[in-house]
RORODO-225681 format. One record per atom (N, C-alpha, C): residue in three letters; atom name; z, x, y. Coordinates in pm, 1 decimal, m for minus. Each point is the difference from the previous one (the first is absolute). Example, Ala and Ser with C-alpha at 12.3 -4.5 7.8 and 13.67 -1.06 7.14 Angstrom:
BEGIN
("ALA" "N" (780.0 1319.0 m569.0))
("ALA" "CA" (0.0 m89.0 119.0))
("ALA" "C" (0.0 90.0 120.0))
("SER" "N" (m72.0 m35.0 105.0))
("SER" "CA" (6.0 82.0 119.0))
("SER" "C" (73.0 m77.0 109.0))
***
This chain:
BEGIN
("MET" "N" (5515.0 5569.5 5194.4))
("MET" "CA" (m57.0 m162.3 m52.9))
("MET" "C" (70.6 m75.4 m41.1))
("ALA" "N" (11.0 m138.0 48.2))
("ALA" "CA" (78.9 m99.4 m44.5))
("ALA" "C" (m28.3 m62.8 m124.9))
("THR" "N" (61.2 m37.1 m89.5))
("THR" "CA" (m51.2 m65.5 m131.0))
("THR" "C" (50.7 m146.0 22.1))
("LYS" "N" (m64.9 m84.6 m69.4))
("LYS" "CA" (30.4 m148.7 m13.0))
("LYS" "C" (120.6 20.3 m121.7))
("LEU" "N" (99.9 m87.0 52.2))
("LEU" "CA" (115.3 m12.5 m81.0))
("LEU" "C" (m8.3 m106.7 m81.2))
("LYS" "N" (50.5 m26.8 m112.1))
("LYS" "CA" (8.2 m126.0 m83.3))
("LYS" "C" (126.4 m83.2 21.8))
("ILE" "N" (66.5 49.2 76.7))
("ILE" "CA" (143.3 m50.9 49.9))
("ILE" "C" (m40.6 m77.0 139.5))
("LYS" "N" (43.8 m108.2 27.0))
("LYS" "CA" (m19.2 m75.8 132.7))
("LYS" "C" (121.6 m49.0 66.8))
("LYS" "N" (m1.3 m14.2 125.2))
("LYS" "CA" (103.2 m37.5 86.8))
("LYS" "C" (63.8 m141.7 m55.3))
("GLY" "N" (122.5 m6.4 m13.9))
("GLY" "CA" (48.0 m125.2 m73.4))
("GLY" "C" (26.2 14.1 m148.2))
("ASP" "N" (m44.1 101.1 m59.5))
("ASP" "CA" (19.8 m5.4 m158.2))
("ASP" "C" (120.3 34.4 m14.6))
("THR" "N" (49.8 m41.5 m132.0))
("THR" "CA" (139.1 46.1 m40.4))
("THR" "C" (m18.1 132.6 m104.2))
("VAL" "N" (79.2 91.4 50.5))
("VAL" "CA" (m18.5 138.4 m78.8))
("VAL" "C" (153.5 31.3 m53.3))
("THR" "N" (2.5 98.5 m124.6))
("THR" "CA" (106.7 63.1 m8.3))
("THR" "C" (m15.2 170.7 m4.2))
("VAL" "N" (115.7 36.3 37.9))
("VAL" "CA" (m16.7 146.9 22.2))
("VAL" "C" (8.0 58.5 m151.2))
("ILE" "N" (m75.6 108.3 m37.8))
("ILE" "CA" (9.8 45.8 m126.3))
("ILE" "C" (50.6 142.9 3.5))
("THR" "N" (22.0 82.2 81.7))
("THR" "CA" (47.0 114.4 29.2))
("THR" "C" (68.7 29.5 136.6))
("GLY" "N" (77.0 115.6 14.6))
("GLY" "CA" (84.4 8.3 119.2))
("GLY" "C" (125.2 m47.3 9.0))
("THR" "N" (81.2 9.1 117.9))
("THR" "CA" (139.7 m33.6 12.4))
("THR" "C" (16.6 m153.3 m29.4))
("ASP" "N" (m98.3 m71.4 32.3))
("ASP" "CA" (6.7 m144.8 7.1))
("ASP" "C" (m64.6 m67.4 m128.6))
("LYS" "N" (m10.9 96.2 m109.4))
("LYS" "CA" (m61.0 m63.8 m117.0))
("LYS" "C" (75.2 m114.4 m55.4))
("GLY" "N" (m126.9 m110.0 m37.6))
("GLY" "CA" (72.6 m136.6 m35.2))
("GLY" "C" (3.1 m84.6 91.3))
("LYS" "N" (11.0 18.8 135.4))
("LYS" "CA" (13.7 m110.4 105.6))
("LYS" "C" (m130.4 m45.4 m9.3))
("THR" "N" (m18.3 m128.4 41.7))
("THR" "CA" (m104.2 m97.8 10.3))
("THR" "C" (10.5 m48.4 145.7))
("GLY" "N" (m144.5 m16.4 78.0))
("GLY" "CA" (m13.0 m42.7 142.4))
("GLY" "C" (m133.2 m54.5 27.8))
("ARG" "N" (m13.1 m33.5 128.2))
("ARG" "CA" (m132.6 m56.5 31.5))
("ARG" "C" (m63.9 95.4 82.7))
("VAL" "N" (m115.8 23.4 m16.3))
("VAL" "CA" (m60.1 85.7 80.0))
("VAL" "C" (m25.9 m66.9 176.0))
("LEU" "N" (53.5 73.6 73.6))
("LEU" "CA" (m17.7 m25.7 145.0))
("LEU" "C" (m118.6 62.5 61.7))
("ASP" "N" (m22.5 136.5 m7.9))
("ASP" "CA" (m107.0 21.6 64.4))
("ASP" "C" (m88.1 122.1 m91.4))
("ILE" "N" (m111.6 26.2 21.9))
("ILE" "CA" (m86.5 95.6 m116.3))
("ILE" "C" (m49.2 106.3 126.8))
("TYR" "N" (m10.9 131.9 m37.6))
("TYR" "CA" (m41.5 108.4 79.2))
("TYR" "C" (m116.2 73.4 m83.0))
("PRO" "N" (m120.9 m61.4 m27.5))
("PRO" "CA" (m110.5 60.1 m83.0))
("PRO" "C" (m35.3 122.9 7.3))
("LYS" "N" (20.1 58.1 117.4))
("LYS" "CA" (m39.5 142.1 54.7))
("LYS" "C" (93.9 92.9 m71.0))
("ASP" "N" (121.1 m27.6 10.4))
("ASP" "CA" (104.8 79.9 m56.2))
("ASP" "C" (28.0 m16.9 m153.4))
("MET" "N" (m48.7 m119.3 m36.0))
("MET" "CA" (42.3 m65.0 m157.8))
("MET" "C" (123.5 m24.4 2.4))
("ARG" "N" (74.5 m61.1 97.6))
("ARG" "CA" (136.8 m18.7 2.7))
("ARG" "C" (4.9 m180.7 20.0))
("ILE" "N" (124.2 m39.9 m58.7))
("ILE" "CA" (12.9 m145.0 37.7))
("ILE" "C" (156.0 m9.1 33.0))
("LEU" "N" (28.4 m111.8 72.2))
("LEU" "CA" (126.1 m20.4 58.0))
("LEU" "C" (49.4 m141.5 m72.2))
("VAL" "N" (95.0 23.1 m86.9))
("VAL" "CA" (65.9 m83.7 m62.4))
("VAL" "C" (144.0 m37.9 35.1))
("GLU" "N" (20.0 m136.0 m13.4))
("GLU" "CA" (115.2 m55.9 78.4))
("GLU" "C" (131.9 41.6 m99.6))
("ASP" "N" (97.5 45.8 85.0))
("ASP" "CA" (118.2 49.1 m60.4))
("ASP" "C" (4.9 127.7 m89.9))
("VAL" "N" (m111.8 84.3 12.9))
("VAL" "CA" (m9.8 119.3 m80.9))
("VAL" "C" (m28.5 118.6 91.8))
("ASN" "N" (50.0 105.1 m30.7))
("ASN" "CA" (6.2 125.4 66.0))
("ASN" "C" (60.6 m5.1 162.6))
("ILE" "N" (107.7 m66.0 m2.7))
("ILE" "CA" (89.3 m9.6 113.2))
("ILE" "C" (49.7 116.7 44.6))
("ARG" "N" (m11.7 54.8 117.3))
("ARG" "CA" (42.4 108.7 66.5))
("ARG" "C" (53.7 m16.1 120.7))
("THR" "N" (93.9 92.0 21.7))
("THR" "CA" (79.2 m1.9 136.3))
("THR" "C" (m70.3 73.3 111.8))
("VAL" "N" (m36.8 m49.5 103.9))
("VAL" "CA" (m86.2 61.7 92.9))
("VAL" "C" (108.5 12.3 118.8))
("HIS" "N" (m5.2 99.0 96.1))
("HIS" "CA" (79.8 45.8 108.5))
("HIS" "C" (m86.1 m25.1 123.6))
("LEU" "N" (34.5 m110.7 56.3))
("LEU" "CA" (m81.5 m42.7 158.7))
("LEU" "C" (65.2 60.2 111.8))
("LYS" "N" (m92.2 18.4 74.2))
("LYS" "CA" (75.3 68.0 165.9))
("LYS" "C" (m28.6 m143.7 61.7))
("PRO" "N" (94.8 m27.8 103.0))
("PRO" "CA" (m5.3 m119.0 82.5))
("PRO" "C" (m132.6 m24.0 71.0))
("SER" "N" (m63.5 m139.3 14.0))
("SER" "CA" (m107.3 11.0 67.0))
("SER" "C" (9.3 m153.6 75.1))
("GLN" "N" (m139.1 m15.7 81.9))
("GLN" "CA" (11.4 m118.3 77.7))
("GLN" "C" (25.3 m135.9 m105.5))
("GLN" "N" (m64.2 13.1 m119.5))
("GLN" "CA" (4.9 m112.5 m100.2))
("GLN" "C" (145.4 m15.4 m65.5))
("ASP" "N" (30.1 128.3 m55.4))
("ASP" "CA" (125.0 8.5 m59.1))
("ASP" "C" (107.8 92.5 91.1))
("GLN" "N" (66.4 m67.5 78.9))
("GLN" "CA" (88.3 64.6 117.6))
("GLN" "C" (148.8 83.9 m86.1))
("GLN" "N" (25.9 m86.7 m126.6))
("GLN" "CA" (99.8 95.2 m60.3))
("GLN" "C" (m36.1 117.1 m76.5))
("GLY" "N" (m124.0 0.0 m81.3))
("GLY" "CA" (m11.8 111.1 m73.5))
("GLY" "C" (53.1 8.7 m128.7))
("GLY" "N" (31.1 116.3 m68.8))
("GLY" "CA" (100.3 13.5 m107.1))
("GLY" "C" (m78.1 3.8 m124.8))
("ARG" "N" (73.3 m25.8 m110.3))
("ARG" "CA" (m53.0 23.4 m124.7))
("ARG" "C" (m69.8 m128.4 m61.5))
("LYS" "N" (m98.9 m20.6 m28.6))
("LYS" "CA" (m31.6 m142.4 m43.9))
("LYS" "C" (m91.2 24.7 m148.8))
("THR" "N" (m3.1 m92.3 m101.8))
("THR" "CA" (m54.1 6.8 m125.6))
("THR" "C" (m135.9 m40.3 17.5))
("LYS" "N" (m89.7 50.3 m84.3))
("LYS" "CA" (m156.6 m38.6 37.2))
("LYS" "C" (m73.5 36.0 m129.0))
("ALA" "N" (m83.8 m105.0 m62.0))
("ALA" "CA" (m63.5 12.9 m116.5))
("ALA" "C" (m141.1 84.4 41.9))
("LEU" "N" (m13.2 106.2 m102.2))
("LEU" "CA" (m90.8 88.7 26.7))
("LEU" "C" (m103.0 m23.0 m126.7))
("PRO" "N" (m127.4 43.5 34.2))
("PRO" "CA" (m113.2 m32.2 m113.5))
("PRO" "C" (22.6 97.6 m107.1))
("ILE" "N" (m56.3 m44.5 m124.8))
("ILE" "CA" (m17.9 82.5 m106.8))
("ILE" "C" (m133.6 9.9 m44.2))
("HIS" "N" (m17.8 86.7 m89.7))
("HIS" "CA" (m136.1 14.7 m80.3))
("HIS" "C" (m26.7 m82.9 m71.7))
("TYR" "N" (m110.1 m44.9 m6.6))
("TYR" "CA" (m44.4 m141.5 m77.3))
("TYR" "C" (17.3 40.9 m154.1))
("SER" "N" (m15.9 115.2 m15.8))
("SER" "CA" (m11.4 48.0 m167.8))
("SER" "C" (146.1 m6.4 m41.8))
("ASN" "N" (111.0 m51.3 69.4))
("ASN" "CA" (135.2 14.5 m41.6))
("ASN" "C" (48.1 m146.2 m15.9))
("VAL" "N" (m106.5 m92.9 7.4))
("VAL" "CA" (36.1 m131.2 m36.1))
("VAL" "C" (m105.9 m91.3 m79.9))
("GLN" "N" (31.0 m115.6 m68.5))
("GLN" "CA" (m95.5 m78.2 m98.3))
("GLN" "C" (2.4 m131.3 55.0))
("LEU" "N" (m82.8 m74.4 1.2))
("LEU" "CA" (3.2 m118.6 20.5))
("LEU" "C" (59.6 m78.5 m91.3))
("VAL" "N" (62.9 m140.5 18.9))
("VAL" "CA" (92.3 m59.0 m107.8))
("VAL" "C" (m125.7 m131.5 m21.0))
("ASP" "N" (m9.2 m2.0 m137.2))
("ASP" "CA" (m92.9 m94.0 m41.9))
("ASP" "C" (103.1 m140.4 m9.8))
("SER" "N" (m55.3 m132.2 m36.6))
("SER" "CA" (35.8 m131.6 m15.0))
("SER" "C" (164.0 0.9 m77.6))
("SER" "N" (4.8 78.1 m101.2))
("SER" "CA" (113.8 4.3 m87.1))
("SER" "C" (111.1 106.1 66.4))
("GLY" "N" (m11.8 45.2 117.6))
("GLY" "CA" (94.0 88.0 69.6))
("GLY" "C" (4.8 137.3 m59.1))
("LYS" "N" (m88.6 52.8 m72.1))
("LYS" "CA" (m5.1 142.1 m30.6))
("LYS" "C" (m128.4 81.6 58.3))
("PRO" "N" (46.4 123.6 11.4))
("PRO" "CA" (m98.1 80.8 73.7))
("PRO" "C" (m139.0 10.3 m77.4))
("THR" "N" (m114.2 m4.4 77.0))
("THR" "CA" (m125.5 26.8 m97.3))
("THR" "C" (m91.5 66.4 94.9))
("ARG" "N" (m101.2 49.8 m52.7))
("ARG" "CA" (m119.4 62.5 47.3))
("ARG" "C" (m93.4 m101.7 60.2))
("VAL" "N" (m68.4 25.6 74.4))
("VAL" "CA" (m127.4 m100.4 68.8))
("VAL" "C" (m160.3 10.0 m41.0))
("GLY" "N" (m47.5 m78.8 m76.9))
("GLY" "CA" (m134.1 19.2 m31.4))
("GLY" "C" (m77.7 m86.1 90.5))
("ILE" "N" (m125.7 21.5 27.1))
("ILE" "CA" (m86.3 m96.0 85.0))
("ILE" "C" (m105.1 m61.8 m101.3))
("GLU" "N" (6.4 m144.7 23.1))
("GLU" "CA" (m124.1 m55.5 m77.8))
("GLU" "C" (m85.9 m80.0 87.3))
("VAL" "N" (m133.7 41.3 m44.1))
("VAL" "CA" (m114.4 m45.1 99.3))
("VAL" "C" (m74.2 m102.8 m64.7))
("ASN" "N" (m27.7 m109.4 63.5))
("ASN" "CA" (m85.2 m117.5 m46.6))
("ASN" "C" (m106.3 m2.3 81.9))
("VAL" "N" (m117.6 m29.0 m77.1))
("VAL" "CA" (m121.1 m17.5 72.8))
("VAL" "C" (m35.9 m163.9 m55.2))
("ASP" "N" (m12.5 m94.8 136.1))
("ASP" "CA" (m72.1 m128.1 m28.7))
("ASP" "C" (m132.9 m3.9 m16.9))
("LYS" "N" (m49.9 m115.6 m36.1))
("LYS" "CA" (m144.9 m43.4 m20.7))
("LYS" "C" (m80.0 64.0 115.4))
("ASN" "N" (62.9 m35.1 148.9))
("ASN" "CA" (m76.2 36.3 94.5))
("ASN" "C" (m26.3 160.1 41.4))
("GLY" "N" (90.0 77.5 m67.4))
("GLY" "CA" (m0.2 160.1 10.7))
("GLY" "C" (130.7 29.2 80.8))
("PHE" "N" (73.3 m59.6 27.7))
("PHE" "CA" (141.6 14.5 78.9))
("PHE" "C" (92.9 70.0 m65.7))
("THR" "N" (66.0 106.7 45.2))
("THR" "CA" (87.9 56.5 m101.4))
("THR" "C" (142.1 m50.7 67.1))
("THR" "N" (106.0 m16.5 m76.7))
("THR" "CA" (149.4 m8.8 40.3))
("THR" "C" (78.9 96.9 m81.3))
("LYS" "N" (95.7 53.3 92.4))
("LYS" "CA" (93.4 95.4 m85.1))
("LYS" "C" (132.8 m58.1 3.3))
("LYS" "N" (66.1 4.7 m103.1))
("LYS" "CA" (154.2 m31.4 m37.5))
("LYS" "C" (73.3 115.7 m57.2))
("ARG" "N" (129.7 m5.0 70.4))
("ARG" "CA" (99.3 119.4 m48.5))
("ARG" "C" (51.4 m64.8 m120.4))
("ILE" "N" (2.4 63.9 m121.4))
("ILE" "CA" (64.2 m58.9 m126.0))
("ILE" "C" (112.3 104.5 m46.6))
("ALA" "N" (102.4 m48.8 m43.4))
("ALA" "CA" (114.6 82.2 m47.9))
("ALA" "C" (m29.8 54.9 m138.0))
("LYS" "N" (19.3 125.2 m47.1))
("LYS" "CA" (m51.3 41.8 m124.8))
("LYS" "C" (85.0 m53.8 m93.4))
("THR" "N" (147.1 m7.1 33.1))
("THR" "CA" (99.5 m37.1 m105.6))
("THR" "C" (m35.3 m142.6 m71.1))
("ASN" "N" (m42.1 m97.1 83.3))
("ASN" "CA" (m21.8 m139.5 m83.0))
("ASN" "C" (m125.2 m49.0 51.1))
("GLY" "N" (m96.6 78.5 85.3))
("GLY" "CA" (m118.0 m65.0 32.1))
("GLY" "C" (m4.7 m122.0 89.4))
("SER" "N" (120.4 m32.9 94.1))
("SER" "CA" (m21.9 m91.3 66.9))
("SER" "C" (m24.9 68.9 149.5))
("GLU" "N" (m68.3 m110.7 60.8))
("GLU" "CA" (m31.8 23.6 150.8))
("GLU" "C" (97.5 38.2 78.4))
("ILE" "N" (m7.0 83.5 84.4))
("ILE" "CA" (121.9 56.8 113.8))
("ILE" "C" (m21.1 m103.3 118.8))
***
């Protein structure tokens, strides 16, 4: 069962555990079914490719692989890692709006 993640495509996150601990990058893609995210310049691995029609040379290429979303935290407006909260507002007509809030300083993400 896929869970709704609080991290969205385009967010800036920092890695809090693993070999890339401390690195910061932009989220390129999200895989909610696997609960993984692809972060720019994080978890770079060498992949060995056979020659094909598209890549006739083949060989060793570097590729960014997705990491589990629990290993990253969103970066707030002051540049520090933060947890994410949801603020729900109901207007006078009964419509609800949701905003993501940084737990560290209470600002909107």
